[in-house]
N, C-alpha and C positions, 0 to 999 in steps of 0.2 A: 921157487922153493928149492931148498938144498936137499941132497939125497937123504940126510938124516931126518929131515922133516917127513919124507915119505915113509921111512922106516918106522918112525914113531906113530904116524897116523895108521899104518898097517897093523902095528901091534895093538893099538887101542881099538881099532875097528874089529880086529880079530877077537878081542875080548868080548865085545858086544855080540859078535856073531856066535860065539860059544853060548851066550845066554839065549839067543834067538833059536839056534838050531838044536841045542842039546839041553833043554831046560831041566830034565830029570837029573842029569849029571851035575848041574849047578845046584840043584836042591840037595842032592846027596852030599856035595862038598860043603854047602852051607850048614847042613845038619851035623856033619862031622866037625866042622870048625867051631860050632857053638855047642857041641855036645848035647844037642836036642833040648837046650834050655829055652829056646825061642820058638814061637810058632812058625811053621813052614809056609811059605807062599805057594800058590798053585802054579802050574806050568804056564798058564796064560799071563799071569802077573809077571813071571820071570821073562817071558818073551817081550812084553810091553816095556819092561825096564831096559832090556837089551836094545830094543829099537830106539828108545829115548837116549840111551848112551851113544849109539851110533850117530844119531842126529846131532847130539851135543858135540861129539868129536869132529864131525864134518863141518859144523857151523863155526867152531873155534878155528879149525884149520883154514877154512875158506876166508874167514874174517882176517886171519893173519896174512893173507895174500894181498890185501888192499894196501 
């Protein structure tokens, strides 16, 4: 892997970690971004989406190594 691949993976995994570690912050941002027009997910849902995102990023990155 090239250094920029690690940087990209770090940025995208960091995005997922934000969802996993700070779900209330994600929910507030989501509410601000949509101006409260959509229903808000719960913290557990946000954490699960964050974990799924991290798994997706890692699987795509590792698949690219083959």
